[in-house]
C-alpha positions in Angstrom: 95.6 78.2 114.8 93.3 76.0 114.0 91.3 78.9 111.7 87.1 77.7 113.5 89.7 78.7 116.4 90.7 82.2 115.1 87.1 83.2 113.7 85.9 82.2 117.4 88.9 83.9 118.8 87.4 87.3 116.5 84.2 86.7 117.2 83.9 86.7 121.1 86.0 90.6 120.9 84.2 91.7 118.0 86.4 91.3 115.2 88.5 94.2 116.8 91.8 94.1 117.0 93.2 95.7 120.3 90.6 93.6 121.5 91.8 90.1 119.8 95.8 91.8 120.9 94.5 91.9 124.5 92.6 88.9 124.1 94.4 86.3 122.3 97.5 85.7 126.0 94.9 83.3 127.3 93.8 81.7 124.2 97.5 80.2 122.9 97.8 76.9 123.3 94.5 75.7 124.1 93.5 75.5 120.5 90.3 74.1 119.9 88.7 74.7 123.6 86.2 77.1 122.5 85.1 77.4 125.8 86.5 75.9 129.3 87.3 76.4 133.2 91.2 78.2 132.4 89.4 80.8 130.5 88.0 83.0 133.5 86.5 86.1 133.0 89.0 87.8 135.4 91.8 87.1 133.7 90.4 89.1 130.7 89.2 91.9 132.9 92.6 92.7 134.4 94.0 92.9 130.7 91.7 95.8 129.7 88.8 93.1 128.3 85.7 94.1 128.9 83.1 92.2 131.2 80.4 91.9 128.1 82.4 90.3 125.8 84.9 88.5 129.1 81.5 86.2 129.2 81.6 85.9 125.8 83.3 82.7 126.6 81.0 81.0 127.7 78.6 81.9 124.7 78.3 78.3 122.7 76.5 81.6 120.0 79.8 82.9 119.0 81.5 79.2 118.5 78.6 79.3 116.1 78.9 82.3 114.5 82.8 81.7 113.9 81.2 78.0 112.4 78.8 80.1 110.2 81.3 83.0 108.6 83.8 80.1 107.6 80.8 78.7 106.0 80.3 81.9 104.5 84.4 82.5 103.3 84.4 78.3 101.7 80.9 78.8 99.9 81.7 82.3 98.4 85.4 82.1 97.4 86.7 84.3 100.5 89.8 83.1 101.7 90.2 83.3 105.2 94.0 83.5 105.4 95.8 83.5 109.5 99.1 84.4 110.7 100.0 80.5 110.5 99.1 80.5 106.5 101.7 80.4 104.2 100.2 83.9 102.1 100.5 85.9 104.9 102.7 87.8 104.7 105.9 88.7 106.5 105.9 92.9 105.7 102.2 92.5 108.1 103.8 91.0 111.2 105.8 93.7 111.5 103.1 96.8 112.7 101.7 97.6 115.7 98.9 95.6 116.4 99.3 93.4 113.1 95.7 91.5 112.1 94.9 88.1 113.3 93.0 87.1 110.6 92.8 88.7 107.0 89.2 87.8 104.5 90.5 87.9 100.0 89.5 88.2 97.6 90.6 87.3 94.3 94.5 85.9 93.3 96.5 85.2 96.0 98.0 87.0 98.1 102.4 87.1 96.8 104.2 90.6 98.9 106.5 87.7 100.5 109.0 88.3 97.5 109.4 91.8 95.3 108.1 95.0 96.6 104.9 96.7 97.4 104.1 100.0 97.4 100.9 102.3 98.3 99.7 104.8 96.8 97.3 106.9 98.6 96.1 110.9 99.3 92.5 113.3 98.7 89.3 111.5 97.7 88.6 114.6 95.8 92.2 115.1 93.8 93.3 117.7 91.2 93.1 116.5 87.3 97.0 116.5 87.9 96.8 114.9 91.2 95.1 111.8 89.3 97.2 111.8 86.2 100.1 111.9 88.5 98.4 108.6 90.6 97.8 106.9 88.2 101.1 107.0 86.3 102.9 106.3 88.8 101.1 103.1 89.1 101.3 101.9 85.7 105.7 102.8 86.2 104.7 100.9 89.3 103.0 98.2 87.5 105.2 98.2 84.2 108.0 97.5 86.3 107.4 94.3 88.3 106.6 96.4 91.9 102.8 95.6 93.5 100.7 99.4 93.8 98.6 98.4 97.2 95.7 101.1 97.8 91.9 101.0 99.8 90.0 101.7 96.3 88.6 104.5 98.0 87.9 108.0 95.3 90.3 109.4 94.2 94.2 109.0 94.7 93.8 105.4 95.9 91.1 104.5 92.5 93.3 106.8 89.8 96.8 104.6 91.7 95.1 100.8 91.4 93.7 102.2 87.2 97.4 102.2 86.5 98.7 99.7 87.7 96.3 97.8 86.3 96.8 99.3 82.8 100.9 98.8 83.4 99.1 94.6 83.4 100.4 94.1 86.5 99.2 93.1 89.9 97.6 95.8 92.8 95.7 94.9 96.0 92.9 97.5 97.5 92.8 97.0 101.1 88.8 97.2 102.4 88.0 98.9 105.9 84.3 97.0 105.1 84.2 93.6 104.0 85.4 92.5 101.1 82.2 91.4 99.1 80.9 94.6 100.0 81.4 97.2 96.5 82.9 100.7 98.8 81.8 103.2 97.6 79.9 101.6 94.4 81.4 103.6 92.3 84.5 101.9 92.1 82.2 98.9 90.8 83.9 98.3 87.8 87.3 98.3 89.4 86.5 96.0 91.6 85.9 93.6 90.3 89.2 94.6 87.2 91.2 94.6 90.4 89.1 90.8 91.5 91.1 89.3 87.9 94.4 91.4 88.1 94.8 91.3 91.9 93.5 90.7 95.2 90.3 92.9 98.2 91.4 91.9 101.2 89.8 93.3 104.6 90.6 92.4 108.3 86.9 92.6 108.8 84.4 89.6 108.1 81.1 89.5 105.7 78.5 91.4 106.8 80.9 93.6 108.9 78.6 97.5 108.9 80.9 100.1 108.5 82.2 102.6 111.1 84.1 105.5 110.8 87.5 104.3 112.9 87.3 101.5 110.4 89.0 103.9 107.8 92.3 104.3 109.9 92.4 101.1 110.8 92.4 99.9 108.0 95.5 101.9 106.4 97.4 100.8 109.3 97.4 97.8 106.9 97.5 99.2 103.8 101.3 100.4 105.0 102.0 97.4 106.5 101.6 96.1 102.8 103.6 98.2 101.8 108.2 99.1 101.8 106.9 102.1 101.1 103.9 104.7 100.8 104.2 107.4 98.0 101.8 110.7 98.8 100.2 112.3 96.0 97.9 115.0 97.3 96.3 115.6 100.4 95.9 118.1 103.2 97.7 118.9 106.3 95.1 117.4 108.2 93.4 114.6 107.1 93.4 110.9 106.6 96.1 110.3 105.0 98.4 112.4 106.9 97.7 109.7 109.3 98.6 107.2 106.6 101.8 109.3 106.1 102.3 108.7 110.1 101.9 105.4 110.2 104.5 104.7 107.0 106.8 106.3 109.9 106.3 105.2 112.8 106.8 101.3 110.9 109.5 102.8 109.3 108.6 103.0 105.4 109.7 104.7 102.5 107.8 108.0 102.3 107.3 109.6 98.5 106.1 113.1 98.5 104.4 114.3 95.5 105.5 118.0 95.7 102.8 120.4 93.6 102.1 124.7 93.9 101.6 126.9 96.2 98.8 128.5 95.4 97.0 124.3 94.9 95.3 122.6 98.4 96.1 119.5 98.5 99.7 119.9 97.4 99.8 121.2 101.9 100.4 117.9 102.7 103.3 116.3 99.8 104.9 119.3 100.9 105.4 119.5 104.3 106.6 115.4 104.5 108.6 117.4 101.5 110.2 119.8 103.6 110.3 116.9 106.2 112.4 114.6 104.5 110.8 112.8 102.4 111.8 111.5 98.7 110.4 114.0 96.5 109.1 113.1 93.5 110.9 114.8 90.7 109.5 112.5 88.0 107.3 109.5 87.1 109.7 106.6 87.5 111.4 108.5 90.7 110.4 105.4 92.7 110.7 102.4 91.1 114.0 104.2 90.0 114.3 104.2 93.8 114.2 100.5 95.2 115.9 98.6 91.8 119.1 101.0 93.2 118.5 101.0 96.7 117.7 97.7 97.3 118.1 95.7 94.4 117.8 92.0 96.0 113.9 92.4 95.8 114.1 92.8 91.7 115.7 88.8 92.0 111.8 87.5 90.7 110.5 87.6 87.3 107.5 88.3 86.8 105.8 85.9 85.9 104.4 87.1 82.5 108.4 87.2 81.4 109.2 84.3 82.1 113.2 83.2 80.5 113.8 81.0 78.5 113.1 77.0 79.8 114.8 75.9 82.1 117.6 72.6 80.5 117.4 69.2 82.3 114.5 69.2 84.4 112.8 65.7 85.9 109.1 65.2 85.4 109.0 66.7 88.8 110.7 69.4 88.6 108.4 70.3 85.8 105.0 70.0 88.5 107.3 72.2 91.0 107.9 75.0 89.1 104.7 75.2 87.2 102.6 75.1 91.0 105.2 78.1 92.0 104.5 79.5 88.7 100.4 79.7 89.3 101.3 80.5 92.9 102.9 84.1 91.5 106.5 82.7 91.7 106.7 81.5 95.2 104.9 78.9 97.0 105.6 77.0 101.0 106.4 73.4 101.0 103.0 72.9 103.0 101.2 74.0 100.2 103.4 72.4 97.5 102.7 68.8 99.5 99.3 69.1 99.9 98.2 70.4 96.5 101.0 67.5 93.9 100.8 64.8 96.9 104.5 63.6 96.2 105.9 62.2 98.9 107.0 64.2 101.8 110.8 63.2 100.7 110.4 63.2 97.2 109.7 66.9 97.2 112.5 67.2 99.5 115.1 65.8 96.9 114.0 68.0 94.9 113.6 71.6 96.5 116.8 71.0 97.0 118.8 70.0 93.9 116.0 72.9 92.2 117.7 74.9 94.9 121.8 73.6 94.6 120.6 74.4 90.7 119.8 78.3 91.2 116.2 77.6 90.1 114.8 78.2 93.5 115.9 80.3 96.5 114.6 79.2 100.0 113.8 82.0 102.6 112.4 81.4 105.9 108.8 79.3 107.1 110.0 77.1 104.0 109.5 79.0 100.8 110.6 78.7 98.0 111.0 81.3 95.2 111.2 81.2 91.6 114.7 82.6 90.2 114.5 80.8 86.6 112.8 78.8 85.5 
């Protein structure tokens, strides 16, 4: 499904993921047929889509709206990532109602190899909670783990800051548009993330944020992560919903326990009692993944490249440099488009590089850099 078609589908459904999920069955396989008799309103209504939305399939203004969104993104450095894109994170495909489209600013997402962990918690944490979240974010980054969070005030922001201080990568998932900074107090952090990570959202530019967007955002935070670390939070809170989503999606849940008199430790203490992995030291999360999932650490960090492999051809050098610039993983289609090699030449060189153990081929014709 091409980008414009996806934007059109999103537009008629108001960019609401659950409505899109109900409607998409009718449009799959009908690319570029933006309005046709095949798209009967009755079929949409039977699927639970309102009459108001069903009538939009024949209204040309929604195609124009889709074109406007695409043009705005192209002019403002916003990438549009669909489920067909190599940049779309595989982890996200396996949650309930995965976003069909993502808007992104900053570096290209590189979450299809290695480990990513979300750090979440209270918006008004204790000083100790802020310090712990920041130290955990830093430790994760120093060990090559990408830190995910929602760039909210409090624990979210501290997790991002720690990742940046640790020289690693971080991804901020926003409830609103990727070019609308919220909260304003995190403006400096926002621009630092753009330089050393990625800001993403499923909402289009200009979207007016509604309260329920935050819960929808949290499913993406969880979906992008192998595990979620809960630093502080109340038993009934947005953080509690995020923890529940992590459990429902079979993600690892880590809890930072606290004192009985610390009201912000209520949620992590409950989670710890219910079987969450207890974070009894700052390095617990990174040590856990190194022990339990060592295969996820095979990909070298670009900042710590090993000594150059000898015997590389000029084509090999170009391929490997491109993969390095892509964050250590890239799809063959992207390489064909950017490098200008003939398909048979690229295929041959990729095969040789895999045989030499320099690359590893994964599903979707993606290639992961193992050494260089």
